[in-house]
C-alpha positions as CSV (number, residue, x, y, z in Angstrom):
1,M,-28.3,3.3,-10.6
2,A,-25.1,3.1,-8.6
3,K,-23.6,-0.3,-8.0
4,V,-23.1,-1.4,-4.4
5,A,-20.2,-3.6,-3.4
6,P,-21.2,-6.9,-1.7
7,K,-20.9,-6.8,2.1
8,V,-17.9,-8.8,3.3
9,E,-17.9,-10.4,6.7
10,E,-14.7,-10.2,8.8
11,K,-13.3,-13.3,10.2
12,R,-12.5,-11.9,13.6
13,K,-14.0,-9.3,15.9
14,P,-12.3,-5.8,15.6
15,D,-10.1,-4.5,18.5
16,F,-11.6,-1.1,18.0
17,V,-14.4,0.5,15.9
18,L,-14.1,3.9,14.3
19,R,-16.8,6.4,15.0
20,A,-17.2,10.0,13.6
21,K,-19.7,12.7,14.3
22,N,-22.0,13.5,11.4
23,E,-23.3,17.0,10.5
24,N,-26.1,16.7,13.1
25,G,-23.7,15.8,15.9
26,F,-24.6,12.1,16.1
27,W,-21.9,9.4,16.3
28,T,-21.8,7.1,13.3
29,T,-19.7,3.9,13.1
30,I,-17.6,4.3,9.9
31,G,-15.1,1.4,10.2
32,A,-13.0,-0.9,12.4
33,M,-9.4,-1.6,13.4
34,W,-7.6,-4.9,14.0
35,S,-4.1,-5.4,15.4
36,A,-1.6,-6.6,12.8
37,D,1.6,-8.5,13.4
38,L,4.2,-7.2,10.9
39,G,6.8,-9.9,11.8
40,D,10.2,-8.4,12.2
41,K,8.8,-4.9,11.6
42,G,6.8,-5.0,14.8
43,K,3.1,-4.4,15.2
44,G,0.6,-2.2,13.5
45,W,-3.1,-1.7,12.8
46,S,-5.3,-2.8,9.9
47,I,-7.9,-0.2,9.3
48,K,-11.1,-0.6,7.2
49,I,-13.4,2.4,6.6
50,N,-16.8,1.5,5.3
51,S,-18.5,4.9,5.0
52,A,-18.1,8.6,5.6
53,P,-21.0,10.6,7.2
54,L,-22.3,13.7,5.5
55,G,-20.4,16.8,6.7
56,W,-17.5,14.7,8.0
57,K,-14.3,16.7,8.5
58,G,-12.0,13.7,8.7
59,D,-11.8,13.3,12.5
60,C,-12.8,10.1,14.1
61,L,-12.4,8.2,17.3
62,A,-11.2,4.6,17.8
63,M,-13.1,3.0,20.7
64,E,-13.8,-0.5,22.0
65,P,-16.8,-2.2,20.3
66,L,-20.0,-2.1,22.2
67,P,-21.0,-5.4,23.7
68,D,-23.3,-7.6,21.6
69,K,-26.9,-7.5,22.8
70,D,-27.0,-11.3,23.0
71,E,-24.2,-11.4,25.6
């Protein structure tokens, strides 16, 4: 049986989520992006990819997170 890494909660809400189309054409959330302050080197992005859908060709879209249903 394969071991599964424990789920780690992020401390802040992502600026963008990464979504990719799976082999059936449905959008799947595969990760997230946060702005990163690199000090004297400027700004960048911290990117975390959690999964890859079947049939994924490597393309994805960064988009704003959907609003929480509680809001």
